[in-house]
C-alpha positions in Angstrom: 0.0 0.0 0.0 1.4 3.4 -1.0 0.9 6.2 1.5 1.9 9.8 0.7 3.6 11.8 3.5 0.7 14.1 3.8 -1.6 11.1 4.3 0.5 9.7 7.1 -0.1 12.6 9.5 -3.9 12.0 9.4 -3.8 8.3 10.2 -5.9 7.3 13.1 -5.1 4.6 15.7 -7.1 2.1 13.7 -5.3 3.0 10.5 -1.9 2.5 12.1 -2.9 -0.9 13.4 -4.3 -1.9 10.0 -1.1 -0.8 8.2 1.1 -2.4 10.7 -0.6 -5.8 10.5 -0.2 -5.7 6.7 3.6 -5.3 6.8 4.6 -9.0 7.4 2.9 -9.9 4.1 5.8 -8.2 2.2 8.3 -10.7 3.6 6.5 -13.6 5.4 9.5 -15.9 5.6 11.6 -13.3 7.3 8.9 -12.4 9.9 8.2 -16.1 10.4 11.9 -16.7 11.4 11.8 -13.6 13.6 8.8 -14.9 15.4 10.2 -18.4 15.8 13.6 -17.4 17.1 12.9 -14.2 19.0 9.3 -13.2 19.7 8.0 -16.7 20.6 10.7 -17.4 23.2 10.1 -13.9 24.6 6.4 -14.4 24.8 6.7 -17.9 26.3 9.1 -16.7 29.0 6.8 -13.8 30.0 4.0 -16.2 30.7 5.8 -19.4 31.7 8.2 -18.0 34.3 5.4 -17.9 36.9 5.1 -21.7 36.7 8.6 -22.0 38.2 8.5 -19.1 40.7 4.9 -19.6 42.1 5.6 -23.0 43.7 8.8 -21.5 45.3 6.9 -18.5 46.7 4.3 -20.9 48.1 7.0 -22.9 49.8 8.5 -19.7 51.4 5.1 -18.9 52.8 5.0 -22.3 54.6 5.8 -21.7 58.3 6.9 -25.4 58.8 9.7 -25.0 56.3 13.2 -25.6 57.8 15.8 -22.8 57.6 17.9 -24.8 55.2 14.9 -25.6 52.9 13.9 -21.9 53.1 17.4 -20.8 52.1 17.4 -23.3 49.2 14.0 -22.1 48.0 15.0 -18.5 48.2 18.2 -19.1 46.3 16.3 -20.9 43.5 13.7 -18.1 43.4 16.4 -15.4 43.1 18.1 -17.5 40.4 14.9 -18.0 38.4 14.0 -14.3 38.7 17.5 -13.1 37.6 17.6 -15.5 34.7 14.1 -14.5 33.7 14.9 -10.7 33.8 18.1 -11.2 31.8 16.3 -13.3 29.2 13.5 -10.8 29.0 15.9 -7.9 28.6 18.0 -9.5 25.9 15.2 -10.9 23.8 13.1 -7.7 24.1 16.0 -5.7 22.6 16.8 -8.3 20.0 13.2 -8.5 18.9 13.0 -4.7 18.7 16.2 -4.5 16.7 15.1 -7.2 14.3 11.6 -5.8 13.6 12.6 -2.1 13.2 15.5 -3.1 10.9 13.2 -5.3 8.8 10.5 -2.7 8.4 13.0 0.0 7.4 14.6 -2.4 4.9 11.2 -3.1 3.4 10.5 0.7 3.3 13.7 1.3 1.3 13.2 -1.8 -0.9 16.5 -3.1 0.5 16.9 -6.9 0.2 16.2 -8.3 3.6 16.8 -11.8 4.9 17.1 -13.4 8.3 20.9 -13.6 7.8 21.2 -9.9 7.1 19.2 -9.2 10.2 21.5 -11.3 12.3 24.5 -9.4 10.8 23.0 -6.0 11.7 21.7 -6.8 15.2 25.0 -6.6 17.1 25.5 -2.9 16.2 21.8 -2.1 16.6 21.7 -3.9 19.9 24.5 -1.7 21.4 22.6 1.5 20.5 19.3 0.1 21.9 21.1 -1.0 25.1 22.4 2.5 25.7 19.0 4.0 25.1 17.4 1.4 27.5 19.9 2.3 30.2 18.9 6.0 30.1 15.2 5.0 30.1 15.9 2.8 33.1 17.3 5.8 35.1 14.0 7.6 34.3 12.0 4.6 35.4 14.0 4.5 38.7 12.9 8.1 39.4 9.3 7.2 38.5 9.3 4.2 40.9 10.6 6.4 43.7 7.7 8.8 43.3 5.3 5.8 43.0 6.7 4.3 46.3 6.4 7.6 48.0 2.8 7.9 46.9 2.0 4.4 48.2 3.6 5.3 51.6 1.4 8.4 51.6 -1.7 6.2 50.9 -0.8 3.9 53.8 -0.3 6.8 56.1 -3.7 8.3 55.1 -5.4 4.9 55.9 -3.6 4.6 59.2 -4.7 8.1 60.3 -8.1 7.8 58.5 -7.5 11.1 56.7 -10.0 11.2 53.7 -8.3 14.2 52.0 -4.9 12.7 52.2 -6.2 9.4 50.9 -7.9 11.0 48.0 -4.8 13.1 47.1 -2.5 10.1 47.3 -4.9 8.0 45.2 -5.0 10.7 42.5 -1.2 10.8 42.4 -0.9 7.0 42.1 -3.5 6.8 39.3 -1.8 9.8 37.5 1.6 8.2 37.8 0.5 4.8 36.5 -2.0 5.7 33.8 -0.3 8.9 32.8 3.4 9.0 33.5 4.1 5.2 33.2 2.3 5.0 29.9 4.0 8.1 28.5 7.5 6.9 29.5 6.8 3.6 27.9 5.6 5.3 24.7 8.7 7.5 24.7 11.0 4.5 25.2 9.4 2.6 22.3 9.8 5.6 19.9 13.3 6.2 21.2 14.2 2.6 20.3 13.2 3.2 16.7 15.1 6.4 16.6 18.2 4.6 17.9 18.1 2.2 15.0 17.2 4.6 12.2 19.0 7.7 13.1 22.5 8.6 14.3 21.4 9.3 17.9 20.9 7.1 20.9 20.8 7.3 24.7 19.6 10.6 26.0 19.7 12.2 22.5 17.3 9.5 21.3 14.9 10.2 24.3 15.0 13.9 23.5 14.3 13.2 19.8 11.4 10.9 20.7 10.0 13.6 23.0 10.1 16.1 20.2 8.6 13.7 17.6 5.7 12.9 19.9 4.6 16.6 20.1 1.1 16.7 18.7 0.8 12.9 18.8 1.2 12.3 22.5 -2.4 11.3 22.9 -2.2 8.8 20.1 1.0 7.4 21.5 -0.5 6.9 25.0 -3.6 5.3 23.5 -1.5 2.8 21.5 0.7 1.9 24.6 -2.3 1.7 26.9 -4.0 -0.7 24.5 -0.9 -2.9 24.4 -0.4 -2.9 28.1 -4.1 -3.6 28.8 -4.1 -6.6 26.4 -0.9 -8.0 27.9 -2.3 -7.5 31.4 -5.5 -9.4 30.4 -3.4 -12.3 28.9 -1.2 -12.5 32.0 -4.2 -12.4 34.3 -6.0 -15.2 32.4 -2.8 -17.3 32.3 -2.3 -16.9 36.1 -5.9 -17.7 37.0 -6.3 -20.7 34.7 -2.9 -22.2 34.1 -0.9 -21.3 37.2 -3.7 -21.3 39.9 -6.4 -23.3 38.2 -5.1 -26.8 39.1 -8.2 -27.5 41.3 -10.7 -26.2 38.8 -9.3 -27.2 35.5 -7.7 -30.4 34.2 -4.2 -30.7 32.8 -5.5 -30.8 29.2 -7.5 -27.6 29.6 -4.6 -25.8 31.2 -2.2 -26.9 28.5 -4.6 -25.9 25.7 -5.4 -22.5 27.3 -1.7 -21.9 28.0 -0.7 -22.7 24.4 -3.5 -20.4 23.0 -2.4 -17.5 25.3 1.2 -17.8 24.3 0.1 -17.7 20.7 -2.0 -14.6 21.3 0.8 -12.9 23.1 3.2 -13.7 20.2 0.8 -11.9 17.9 0.3 -9.0 20.3 4.1 -8.5 20.7 4.7 -8.6 17.0 2.0 -6.1 16.2 3.3 -3.9 19.1 6.8 -3.8 17.5 5.3 -3.1 14.1 3.2 -0.3 15.4 6.1 1.4 17.1 8.0 1.3 13.8 5.0 2.7 11.9 4.3 5.4 14.5 7.8 6.7 13.9 7.0 7.5 10.3 3.7 9.0 11.3 5.4 11.4 13.7 8.0 12.3 11.1 5.3 13.1 8.6 3.3 15.1 11.2 6.3 17.4 11.7 6.9 17.6 8.0 10.2 15.8 8.4 11.1 12.8 6.3 13.7 10.2 5.3 15.3 10.1 2.0 15.1 6.4 0.9 18.6 6.4 -0.5 20.0 7.9 2.7 18.2 5.4 4.9 19.3 2.6 2.5 22.9 3.6 3.0 22.4 4.0 6.7 21.0 0.4 7.0 23.9 -0.8 4.9 26.3 0.5 7.5 25.1 -2.2 9.9 26.1 -4.7 7.2 29.5 -3.3 6.4 28.3 -1.3 3.5 28.3 2.1 5.2 27.9 5.3 3.2 27.7 8.5 5.4 24.2 9.4 6.2 23.0 12.7 4.7 22.6 15.5 7.2 19.4 16.7 5.5 16.8 13.9 5.4 13.4 14.3 3.7 10.7 11.8 3.1 8.4 12.1 0.2 6.3 9.0 0.6 6.1 5.7 2.5 5.6 2.5 0.7 4.0 -0.1 2.9 
């Protein structure tokens, strides 16, 4: 589908979703391999890790557990949690790098294959890692404010202060549904910027902040939809597969678990495609653009074919 630059800035949330879903049809084999090697393991780990950690947490809550058994269970729990977070971190960045690079290659009509993606990922990964570290610092500040608000809420309940309770509740809701969603949206856009432009880290965050001007509401809606769907999937998996042993048979739990993993794979893929598409929408909204030949050369730099990226970049149309 051919979209002119002036058309992109008027796309609605539904239009972005529809265009994003259509992208894998241009290179189904490549996206199939990305799903199989990156997005499926990521989605499976997100849901399945609770199957290992939940029994250990239940053991730790058992008062009859001996000190040695308690230490052993705690050590295993910490090991599983550390391994899970490391796996989640690595595969999340790898999936982002692969999808953003693939979409940009399709946009420039650059030949793309899974082997070329694997060759490009090491350099892309480094840039995404630096950007992620800066976003993590921002999330630390956010969590400190959130913890402070929770303490304020507990204090208001202890002293039975309705005004303080209402104020702390408003702050918590604002932080979660406003600040958390916005930071997530800025991180996703900064990840795309880190791959497609010669900036990363704080500079990528600043660039994403500028690009989202005028499209912040749309960005928050897209992220909120993604987080809500993921939350519903995780909640269903927890209630049926993890805690549903007494109410559901093993066959039902396996089938439901498999279906939920498959749904989460689709949701994660669409989410990565949407963040790539949203980058082009923001560029168009600000009447900026990307010269296909310049982007083609820029992507070639990840494959050892580097030609200096032009300083003035303009986009006339987007072919997707």
